C-alpha positions as CSV (number, residue, x, y, z in Angstrom):
1,M,-26.8,89.2,54.3
2,H,-29.0,86.1,54.2
3,S,-27.6,82.8,53.2
4,S,-29.1,81.3,50.1
5,R,-29.0,77.9,51.7
6,R,-32.2,76.5,53.2
7,S,-31.8,75.9,56.9
8,R,-33.0,72.6,58.2
9,P,-36.1,72.7,60.4
10,P,-35.3,72.0,64.0
11,R,-35.9,68.4,65.2
12,R,-39.0,68.2,67.3
13,P,-38.2,68.0,71.0
14,A,-38.4,64.6,72.8
15,K,-41.6,65.7,74.6
16,D,-43.4,65.7,71.2
17,F,-42.2,62.2,70.6
18,S,-43.4,61.2,74.1
19,A,-46.9,62.1,73.1
20,L,-46.6,60.3,69.8
21,A,-45.3,57.2,71.6
22,V,-48.3,57.2,73.9
23,R,-50.6,57.4,70.9
24,L,-48.8,54.6,69.2
25,A,-49.2,52.4,72.3
26,E,-52.9,53.2,72.5
27,K,-53.4,52.3,68.8
28,S,-51.5,49.0,69.4
29,L,-53.6,48.2,72.4
30,R,-56.8,48.8,70.5
31,G,-55.6,46.5,67.7
32,S,-55.3,49.3,65.2
33,P,-52.4,49.1,62.8
34,L,-49.7,51.7,62.8
35,S,-49.2,53.7,59.6
36,R,-46.1,53.1,57.5
37,A,-44.9,56.7,58.5
38,E,-45.4,56.0,62.2
39,A,-43.5,52.7,61.9
40,R,-40.6,54.5,60.1
41,R,-40.7,57.2,62.9
42,V,-40.2,54.5,65.5
43,L,-37.0,53.3,63.7
44,A,-35.8,56.9,63.4
45,C,-36.2,57.8,67.1
46,T,-33.2,59.2,68.8
47,A,-31.3,58.0,71.9
48,Q,-33.0,60.8,73.9
49,E,-36.4,59.6,72.8
50,M,-35.8,55.9,73.7
51,P,-37.0,56.1,77.3
52,A,-40.4,57.3,76.0
53,L,-40.5,54.6,73.4
54,L,-39.6,51.9,75.8
55,S,-42.2,53.1,78.3
56,A,-44.9,53.1,75.7
57,V,-43.9,49.7,74.3
58,F,-43.9,48.2,77.8
59,R,-47.5,49.1,78.2
60,V,-48.4,46.9,75.3
61,R,-46.1,44.1,76.3
62,R,-47.5,44.1,79.9
63,A,-51.1,44.2,78.6
64,F,-50.7,40.9,76.7
65,F,-47.9,39.1,78.4
66,G,-47.5,40.6,81.9
67,R,-44.0,40.4,83.3
68,K,-43.5,36.8,82.1
69,V,-40.5,35.7,80.0
70,K,-40.9,32.4,78.1
71,L,-37.6,30.4,77.6
72,H,-37.0,28.4,74.5
73,F,-34.4,25.7,74.1
74,L,-32.8,25.1,70.7
75,A,-31.4,21.8,69.3
76,N,-29.7,21.5,66.0
77,I,-30.8,17.9,65.1
78,Q,-29.3,17.9,61.5
79,S,-26.4,20.2,60.6
80,G,-24.6,21.5,57.6
81,V,-26.4,19.6,54.8
82,C,-28.5,22.3,53.2
83,P,-28.5,22.7,49.4
84,E,-29.9,26.3,49.5
85,D,-27.8,29.4,49.2
86,C,-29.1,31.7,51.9
87,A,-26.3,34.3,52.4
88,Y,-26.7,34.6,56.2
89,C,-26.5,30.9,57.0
90,S,-23.4,29.1,58.0
91,Q,-25.0,25.8,57.0
92,S,-25.8,26.8,53.4
93,R,-24.2,25.3,50.3
94,V,-22.2,28.5,49.7
95,S,-20.9,28.7,53.2
96,K,-17.2,27.9,53.9
97,A,-17.7,28.1,57.6
98,P,-16.2,25.1,59.5
99,V,-19.5,23.9,60.9
100,E,-20.3,20.3,61.9
101,R,-22.0,18.2,59.3
102,Y,-24.3,15.4,60.4
103,R,-27.6,13.8,59.4
104,L,-30.6,13.4,61.8
105,L,-29.5,12.7,65.3
106,P,-30.6,9.4,66.8
107,P,-33.7,9.5,69.1
108,R,-31.7,9.2,72.3
109,Q,-29.8,12.4,71.6
110,I,-33.0,14.3,70.7
111,L,-34.5,13.0,74.0
112,G,-31.4,14.4,75.7
113,A,-32.1,17.8,74.4
114,A,-35.6,17.6,75.8
115,E,-34.3,16.6,79.2
116,N,-32.1,19.6,79.3
117,A,-34.9,21.9,78.2
118,V,-37.1,20.6,81.1
119,R,-34.2,20.8,83.6
120,W,-33.7,24.5,82.9
121,K,-37.4,25.4,82.8
122,A,-37.7,26.1,79.1
123,S,-41.4,26.0,78.0
124,R,-40.6,25.1,74.4
125,L,-38.1,22.9,72.7
126,C,-37.2,24.0,69.2
127,L,-36.0,21.2,66.9
128,V,-34.2,22.5,63.9
129,A,-32.8,20.6,60.9
130,S,-30.8,22.0,58.0
131,G,-31.9,21.2,54.5
132,R,-34.5,22.2,52.0
133,Q,-37.0,19.5,53.0
134,F,-37.0,16.6,55.5
135,S,-37.2,13.0,54.1
136,Q,-40.3,10.9,55.0
137,T,-38.0,8.3,56.6
138,D,-36.4,11.0,58.9
139,A,-39.8,12.5,59.6
140,V,-41.1,9.1,60.8
141,S,-38.0,8.7,63.1
142,L,-38.4,12.2,64.5
143,A,-42.1,11.7,65.1
144,G,-41.3,8.6,67.2
145,A,-38.8,10.6,69.3
146,I,-41.4,13.4,69.7
147,R,-44.0,11.0,70.9
148,T,-41.6,9.7,73.6
149,I,-40.8,13.3,74.6
150,K,-44.5,14.1,75.0
151,R,-45.1,11.0,77.1
152,R,-42.3,11.9,79.4
153,H,-42.9,15.7,79.4
154,P,-46.5,16.4,78.3
155,R,-46.2,20.1,79.2
156,L,-43.1,20.7,77.1
157,E,-44.1,22.4,73.9
158,I,-42.4,21.2,70.7
159,C,-41.7,23.4,67.7
160,C,-40.1,22.1,64.6
161,S,-38.2,23.9,61.8
162,L,-37.5,21.4,59.0
163,G,-37.6,23.5,55.9
164,F,-40.4,23.3,53.3
165,L,-43.2,21.2,54.7
166,P,-45.1,18.6,52.6
167,E,-48.7,17.9,53.8
168,P,-48.0,14.3,54.8
169,Q,-45.1,15.3,57.1
170,A,-47.2,18.1,58.5
171,R,-49.9,15.6,59.5
172,L,-47.4,13.1,60.9
173,L,-45.7,15.7,63.1
174,R,-49.0,17.2,64.3
175,D,-50.3,13.8,65.2
176,A,-47.0,13.1,67.1
177,G,-47.7,16.2,69.3
178,V,-45.8,19.0,67.7
179,E,-47.6,22.3,68.6
180,A,-45.7,24.8,66.4
181,Y,-43.8,25.1,63.1
182,N,-41.1,27.6,62.4
183,H,-40.5,29.0,58.9
184,N,-39.1,32.5,58.9
185,L,-39.8,35.1,56.2
186,N,-36.2,36.4,57.0
187,T,-36.7,39.7,55.3
188,S,-39.1,41.7,53.1
189,E,-40.3,40.3,49.7
190,R,-38.5,43.2,48.0
191,F,-35.1,42.3,49.5
192,Y,-35.4,38.5,49.5
193,R,-33.6,37.9,46.2
194,S,-30.6,39.8,47.6
195,I,-30.0,37.0,50.2
196,C,-31.3,33.8,48.4
197,S,-31.6,32.7,44.8
198,T,-32.5,29.0,45.2
199,H,-36.0,29.6,46.3
200,G,-38.4,32.5,46.5
201,Y,-40.5,34.4,49.0
202,A,-43.6,32.8,47.7
203,E,-42.4,29.3,48.7
204,R,-41.9,30.5,52.2
205,L,-45.4,31.8,52.3
206,E,-46.8,28.5,51.0
207,T,-45.0,26.6,53.7
208,I,-46.5,28.9,56.4
209,A,-49.9,28.4,54.9
210,R,-49.5,24.6,55.0
211,A,-48.3,24.7,58.6
212,R,-51.4,26.8,59.5
213,A,-53.7,24.4,57.6
214,A,-52.2,21.4,59.5
215,G,-53.1,23.0,62.8
216,F,-49.7,24.3,63.9
217,H,-49.1,27.6,65.7
218,V,-47.0,29.5,63.3
219,C,-43.6,30.8,64.3
220,S,-42.0,33.2,61.8
221,G,-39.6,36.0,62.0
222,A,-36.7,37.7,60.4
223,V,-33.0,38.4,60.4
224,F,-31.7,42.0,60.5
225,G,-28.4,43.5,59.6
226,M,-28.1,41.9,56.1
227,G,-28.2,45.2,54.2
228,E,-32.0,45.8,54.3
229,T,-33.4,49.3,54.4
230,P,-35.7,50.7,57.2
231,D,-38.6,50.2,54.7
232,D,-37.7,46.5,54.5
233,V,-37.9,46.3,58.2
234,V,-41.3,47.9,58.2
235,R,-42.5,45.7,55.3
236,V,-41.6,42.4,57.0
237,A,-43.2,43.6,60.3
238,F,-46.4,44.5,58.6
239,H,-46.4,41.2,56.6
240,L,-46.0,39.1,59.8
241,R,-48.9,41.1,61.3
242,K,-51.0,40.3,58.2
243,L,-50.2,36.6,58.5
244,G,-51.2,36.6,62.2
245,V,-48.3,34.5,63.3
246,E,-48.3,33.5,67.0
247,S,-44.6,33.8,67.6
248,I,-41.9,36.1,66.1
249,P,-38.2,35.4,66.5
250,V,-36.1,38.5,65.9
251,N,-32.6,37.6,64.8
252,F,-29.7,39.9,64.4
253,L,-27.1,38.8,61.8
254,I,-24.0,37.1,63.1
255,P,-21.6,37.7,60.1
256,V,-19.9,34.3,60.5
257,P,-16.5,34.0,58.8
258,G,-16.9,31.9,55.6
259,T,-20.5,33.1,54.8
260,P,-21.2,35.6,52.0
261,L,-22.2,38.2,54.7
262,E,-18.9,37.8,56.5
263,G,-17.7,41.1,57.9
264,R,-21.0,43.0,57.5
265,E,-21.6,45.4,60.4
266,S,-24.6,47.6,60.1
267,L,-26.4,47.2,63.4
268,T,-26.1,49.2,66.6
269,P,-27.5,48.3,70.0
270,L,-30.0,51.2,69.7
271,L,-31.2,50.1,66.3
272,C,-31.7,46.5,67.5
273,L,-33.8,47.8,70.4
274,K,-35.9,50.0,68.0
275,I,-36.6,47.0,65.8
276,L,-37.9,45.1,68.8
277,C,-40.0,48.0,69.8
278,L,-41.5,48.3,66.3
279,F,-42.4,44.6,66.2
280,R,-44.1,44.9,69.6
281,L,-46.2,47.8,68.4
282,V,-47.1,46.3,65.1
283,C,-47.8,42.8,66.4
284,P,-49.0,43.3,70.0
285,R,-50.5,39.9,70.5
286,S,-47.6,37.8,69.0
287,A,-45.0,36.3,71.3
288,L,-41.9,38.3,70.5
289,R,-38.6,36.4,71.0
290,I,-35.1,37.8,71.2
291,A,-33.2,35.3,69.1
292,G,-29.8,34.9,67.5
293,G,-27.2,37.7,67.7
294,R,-28.5,39.5,70.8
295,E,-25.3,39.0,72.7
296,L,-23.2,40.5,69.9
297,H,-25.5,43.4,68.8
298,L,-27.6,44.4,71.8
299,R,-24.7,44.0,74.1
300,S,-25.3,46.0,77.3
301,L,-28.8,46.9,76.2
302,Q,-30.0,43.3,76.4
303,P,-32.0,43.9,79.6
304,L,-33.9,46.7,78.0
305,A,-35.1,44.4,75.2
306,L,-37.3,42.7,77.7
307,F,-39.5,45.8,77.8
308,A,-40.6,44.8,74.3
309,A,-39.9,41.0,74.0
310,N,-41.6,38.4,76.2
311,A,-39.4,35.4,75.1
312,M,-35.8,34.4,74.5
313,F,-33.6,31.5,73.7
314,V,-31.5,30.1,76.5
315,G,-28.4,28.1,75.9
316,D,-26.7,27.5,72.5
317,Y,-28.0,28.3,69.0
318,L,-27.5,26.3,65.8
319,T,-23.8,26.5,64.9
320,T,-22.7,29.1,67.5
321,G,-22.9,29.1,71.2
322,G,-25.0,31.3,73.4
323,A,-24.4,33.2,76.7
324,A,-24.3,31.1,79.9
325,A,-27.9,30.4,80.8
326,Q,-27.3,31.4,84.4
327,R,-26.3,34.9,83.3
328,D,-29.5,35.2,81.2
329,I,-31.7,34.0,84.1
330,E,-30.1,36.5,86.4
331,M,-30.7,39.3,83.9
332,I,-34.4,38.4,83.7
333,Q,-34.7,38.3,87.5
334,D,-32.7,41.5,88.0
335,M,-35.1,43.3,85.7
336,G,-38.0,42.2,87.8
337,F,-39.4,39.8,85.2
338,E,-40.6,36.3,85.9
339,I,-39.6,33.1,84.0
340,L,-42.7,31.3,82.8
341,G,-42.7,28.1,84.7
342,G,-40.2,29.2,87.3
343,A,-36.5,29.5,87.7
344,P,-33.9,26.7,87.8
345,P,-32.7,25.3,91.1
346,E,-30.6,27.8,93.0
347,G,-26.9,27.3,93.4
348,K,-26.7,25.3,90.2
349,A,-24.6,26.6,87.3
350,C,-27.0,26.6,84.3
351,V,-24.1,26.2,81.9
352,A,-24.1,22.5,82.9
353,G,-27.6,22.2,81.5
354,R,-26.8,23.4,78.0
355,V,-27.8,21.0,75.2
356,K,-25.3,18.1,75.3
357,V,-26.3,16.7,71.9
358,I,-24.7,19.6,70.2
359,S,-20.9,19.9,70.1
360,S,-18.8,22.5,71.9
361,R,-18.5,24.4,68.6
362,K,-14.9,25.6,68.9
363,A,-15.2,27.6,65.6
364,F,-17.1,30.6,66.9
365,R,-17.1,32.0,70.4
366,W,-18.6,35.2,71.8
367,A,-15.9,37.4,73.4
368,G,-18.3,38.2,76.3
369,P,-17.6,38.6,79.9
370,S,-18.0,34.9,80.7
371,S,-15.6,32.4,79.3
372,A,-18.5,29.9,79.4
373,G,-20.6,31.9,77.1
374,A,-20.5,32.3,73.3
375,A,-22.0,34.2,70.5
376,S,-25.3,33.5,68.7
């Protein structure tokens, strides 16, 4: 007797996906866009198919970035004073997280962050300030500090993330020597209202356009694990490709206690790895950076992320700590990759070089293997 139920078609074997992965890599290398269906298939690949995906993605990564890993150093130069209600952020007006609150750091402390960045061979210093928009007075002060940094360390790249960017401030910062401006899309346009109501997606796009018009390299990425669908992941990847951004930070949500997304857990290490692979295939020429949340969500798969990503933060993040820098550097070298600009001096514990201008952040710590390290 035949069952009236329809049987599910068998899943195609991994060897079929291997052929598909090769084709996707070849499309990416040619500069041809993936289809939406192909992008969704990348996100749906199984654990058994991951070796084929990583092998294909590494072809693309190696073609455009070799085996180099670019280190970025992050400094929170203004903390906890934002009037926006972004649900993922511990510094937003709706957050009850016990983060530090302070206005713009004095120039000497910003210079201290630069000294630490140079000491540990970071190629780029990322200066981030909470708030909707920087004041002109603070912009003038920051520009002065940046000029001093550039005089002392002309090869150190500076990226600023100061919220919505008026044209006069854009010109001031560009003239001071800032090379890049960060303003993340954070998620897809469809999902944006689910995470923020005080401003819209269009305002973020306008800021990116102003940054581009001012001559900055544009750094823009997203946060994953906020409740978005696979289609939202695909949408934001394709939008960043369309914008032609030079640098893409991929963040994985840290559900900080006291934020609206506290307790949300929807990511797995494999999913995080697949998201990175998708972004490498969709945006082959963009620098792809493993950013916040990697310690918590990628966990033991962090080394594999380097097959897709060519950059990462080293040291602390904004309101949470990062893994000990020495551990990250060892991971990069153990995988056979090279740090852009070279490695720190041997025999020195890199934890000593973490940004001193930011506090010890006792509120949130990563329960990782090193007591010196902490979560993104």
